[in-house]
C-alpha positions in Angstrom: 80.7 45.6 72.8 77.3 47.1 72.0 76.6 49.7 69.3 73.7 51.8 70.3 72.1 53.5 67.3 69.6 55.7 69.2 69.0 56.9 72.7 66.3 54.3 73.1 68.8 51.5 72.8 70.9 52.7 75.8 70.1 50.4 78.7 68.4 51.8 81.7 71.1 50.2 83.8 73.6 52.8 82.5 73.6 55.1 85.5 77.0 56.8 84.9 79.7 56.8 82.3 82.8 58.3 81.0 82.5 59.6 77.5 84.7 60.4 74.5 83.3 62.1 71.4 84.4 62.2 67.8 84.0 60.9 64.3 86.8 58.4 65.1 87.2 57.5 61.4 90.2 55.2 61.2 90.8 55.2 65.0 94.3 56.6 64.4 97.0 57.4 66.9 95.4 60.7 67.8 92.1 59.1 68.5 93.8 56.5 70.6 95.6 59.1 72.7 92.2 60.7 73.5 90.7 57.3 74.3 93.6 56.3 76.5 93.0 59.4 78.6 89.2 58.7 78.7 89.9 55.1 79.8 92.0 56.5 82.7 89.0 58.6 83.8 86.6 55.7 83.4 88.8 53.4 85.6 89.3 56.1 88.2 85.5 56.7 88.4 84.7 53.0 88.0 82.3 53.6 85.2 82.1 52.2 81.6 83.7 54.2 78.8 81.3 55.1 75.9 82.5 56.5 72.6 80.0 58.8 70.9 80.4 58.9 67.1 78.1 59.9 64.2 76.6 58.0 61.3 76.7 59.2 58.7 79.7 61.6 58.9 78.3 65.1 59.6 79.9 66.5 56.4 77.9 64.0 54.4 74.8 65.8 55.7 75.9 69.4 55.9 78.1 69.6 52.7 77.7 66.3 50.8 79.9 67.6 47.9 82.8 67.8 50.4 82.1 64.7 52.4 85.4 62.7 53.0 85.9 59.2 51.8 85.6 57.0 54.9 88.6 55.0 56.2 86.3 52.6 58.1 82.8 51.4 58.2 80.8 51.8 61.5 81.3 48.1 62.5 85.1 48.4 61.7 85.2 51.6 63.8 83.5 49.9 66.7 85.9 47.0 66.6 88.9 49.3 66.6 87.4 51.4 69.4 86.9 48.3 71.4 90.6 47.4 70.9 91.5 50.9 72.1 89.7 50.5 75.3 86.1 51.6 74.7 83.3 49.6 76.3 80.3 50.7 74.2 79.6 52.9 71.2 76.7 55.4 70.7 76.4 56.0 67.0 74.2 59.0 66.7 72.1 59.2 63.5 73.3 62.6 62.3 70.7 64.6 60.4 69.8 68.3 59.8 67.7 68.3 63.0 70.7 67.2 65.1 72.9 69.7 63.2 70.7 72.5 64.5 71.2 71.6 68.2 72.8 74.3 70.2 75.9 73.3 72.2 73.7 73.4 75.3 71.1 71.1 73.7 73.8 68.6 72.7 75.3 68.5 76.2 71.9 68.1 77.8 70.5 65.4 75.4 73.7 63.3 74.9 75.9 63.8 77.9 73.5 64.5 80.7 70.2 62.8 79.9 71.3 59.9 77.7 74.7 58.9 79.1 74.8 60.4 82.6 78.4 61.4 82.0 80.7 62.0 84.9 83.8 62.6 82.7 84.1 63.7 79.1 87.4 63.6 77.2 87.8 65.0 73.7 90.5 66.2 71.4 91.8 69.8 72.1 90.3 71.0 68.8 86.8 69.5 69.4 83.8 71.5 68.3 80.2 70.7 68.7 76.7 72.1 68.3 75.1 74.3 65.6 77.8 76.0 63.5 80.4 74.4 65.7 79.5 76.9 68.4 80.8 74.8 71.3 84.5 74.1 72.1 86.5 72.6 74.9 86.2 75.7 77.0 82.5 75.8 76.8 82.3 72.0 77.4 84.3 72.5 80.6 81.8 75.2 81.6 78.8 73.1 80.9 80.4 70.3 82.9 80.7 72.4 86.0 77.0 73.2 85.8 75.9 69.6 85.0 78.3 67.8 87.3 80.8 66.2 85.0 84.5 66.9 84.5 85.7 67.7 81.0 89.1 67.8 79.3 90.6 68.4 75.9 93.7 66.4 75.0 96.5 67.9 73.0 97.9 65.4 70.5 101.7 65.2 70.7 102.0 64.0 67.1 100.4 67.2 65.8 97.0 67.3 64.1 98.6 67.5 60.7 99.9 63.9 61.3 97.4 62.4 63.7 94.3 63.1 61.7 91.9 61.3 59.4 92.5 64.0 56.8 96.3 63.3 56.8 95.7 59.6 56.4 93.4 60.3 53.4 96.1 62.6 51.9 98.7 59.8 52.2 96.4 57.3 50.5 95.7 59.7 47.6 99.4 59.9 47.1 99.9 56.1 47.4 101.9 56.6 50.6 100.6 53.7 52.5 103.6 53.7 54.7 102.8 57.2 55.8 99.1 56.2 56.4 100.3 53.3 58.5 102.5 55.6 60.6 99.5 57.8 61.5 97.1 54.9 61.9 99.5 52.8 64.0 98.8 49.8 61.7 98.7 49.2 58.0 95.7 50.6 56.1 93.4 47.9 55.0 90.2 47.3 53.0 87.7 44.6 53.6 85.1 43.0 51.4 83.7 39.9 49.8 85.8 38.4 46.9 84.0 38.7 43.6 84.7 36.9 40.3 86.9 39.0 37.9 87.8 38.5 34.3 90.2 35.7 35.3 93.1 37.1 33.2 95.4 36.7 36.2 94.6 33.0 36.5 95.3 32.6 32.8 98.7 34.4 33.2 99.6 32.2 36.3 98.8 34.9 38.8 95.2 34.3 40.1 93.9 37.2 42.1 91.2 37.7 44.7 89.2 40.7 43.5 87.5 43.3 45.7 85.5 46.2 44.3 86.5 49.6 45.6 83.4 50.5 47.6 81.9 53.9 46.8 82.4 56.4 49.5 85.4 54.6 51.1 89.1 55.4 50.8 91.6 53.3 48.9 95.2 53.9 47.9 96.1 55.5 44.6 96.3 53.3 41.6 99.4 51.2 41.6 101.0 48.0 42.8 101.6 47.3 46.5 103.2 44.7 48.8 100.9 43.6 51.6 98.9 40.9 53.2 95.6 39.1 52.5 93.8 37.8 55.6 91.1 35.2 55.3 89.1 32.9 57.7 91.0 29.7 58.4 87.9 27.6 58.8 88.5 27.1 62.5 87.2 30.3 63.9 90.5 32.1 63.3 92.2 33.7 60.4 95.2 33.2 58.2 97.5 36.0 56.9 99.0 35.4 53.5 101.6 37.5 51.7 100.3 39.2 48.6 101.2 41.5 45.7 98.3 43.9 45.3 97.1 45.9 42.3 94.7 48.8 42.7 93.1 50.3 39.7 91.4 49.4 36.4 94.0 47.1 34.8 95.0 49.4 31.9 96.8 46.8 29.8 93.4 45.2 28.9 90.4 46.8 27.5 87.0 46.5 29.1 87.8 47.0 32.8 85.9 50.0 34.0 85.6 50.0 37.8 88.5 50.4 40.2 89.2 47.2 42.2 91.8 45.7 44.5 93.3 42.6 43.1 95.5 40.5 45.4 97.8 37.7 44.2 98.7 35.5 47.1 102.4 34.5 46.6 103.0 31.0 45.4 99.3 30.0 45.7 97.3 29.0 42.7 94.9 26.7 44.6 93.0 29.3 46.6 89.2 29.4 46.1 88.1 32.7 47.6 85.0 33.6 45.7 82.3 34.7 48.2 84.8 34.8 51.1 85.2 38.0 53.1 88.8 39.0 53.3 91.0 41.9 54.5 93.7 43.3 52.4 96.4 45.3 54.1 98.9 47.6 52.4 102.6 47.7 53.5 104.5 49.6 50.7 103.9 51.0 47.3 106.0 49.3 44.6 105.1 51.3 41.5 102.4 53.2 39.7 100.0 51.7 37.3 101.3 51.2 33.7 99.8 50.0 30.4 102.1 47.5 28.8 102.4 46.7 25.1 101.7 43.0 25.1 101.7 40.1 27.5 105.5 39.5 27.7 106.5 42.8 29.2 103.5 42.5 31.6 104.6 39.1 32.8 108.2 40.3 33.3 106.9 43.2 35.4 104.6 40.9 37.4 107.5 38.6 38.2 109.5 41.7 39.4 106.5 42.9 41.5 106.4 39.5 43.2 110.1 39.5 43.9 109.9 43.0 45.3 106.9 42.0 47.4 109.0 39.2 49.0 111.8 41.6 49.8 109.4 44.2 51.4 107.7 41.6 53.5 111.0 40.0 54.6 110.3 36.7 52.8 113.0 34.5 51.2 113.4 34.6 47.5 111.5 32.0 45.4 113.1 28.6 45.7 115.3 29.6 48.6 
């Protein structure tokens, strides 16, 4: 897959395409329903399928104080779009100048001149152009004039479920199971493991620590059952069961920044500093609590590990 970050990067060999347009943050089930319909059109017309998205998110430009926390980075989005059936991605650099384009200007510049679209498939609530002046009806009308077919896809799950906003709402509540239902996969965060304060190692529960990246979504503070995926050294990956803490570690003083700490069950030998990993959340076990002393904390951590085994369908320790 190729990510084109400007019109100049689109190859001259692209003489026709099918196009789907959206922010596609998270590439959730609703997005994939639209993409599946666009894929059908691309196959019928024997043209590549191009997903048009925006970087940064338009709200970050138009109303930065209301910009949503992102579920995925652009490379992650592109990989998910590829898995959903997209051939290439045009990531338009959104700015105030582009925000001022009329719906007609957007269609001409993006769909007609840049991508030579023959089919355009979007969600039924799609809006585009200055002040969101264009909708599916106007897109269909523009298509008749410019020579492409256009369609808006109704989402059977309902926009209140199949939406990036709904996923974010679930995460704020710690409902990672609800987020996974809308995404069609567990919510995950990715990053490079950094050195922490090593208290987990001292307590017998060494953790792989990821900072919570500014501007990106994460689950509410608490403890979760899930998985840590790391490179296996052979070009593949290894998925390991983990008890995951999100927050600032309130039992100890001095921790200031939110982070994701993953204890891989039964492993004290892992050296993951500097390794890029993915942490996936399956179920919330409890909220974050400050304990009076080490002993009650250790008892709680042992219970967290036991519950993690149960959630992930793993045998009890020593079984």
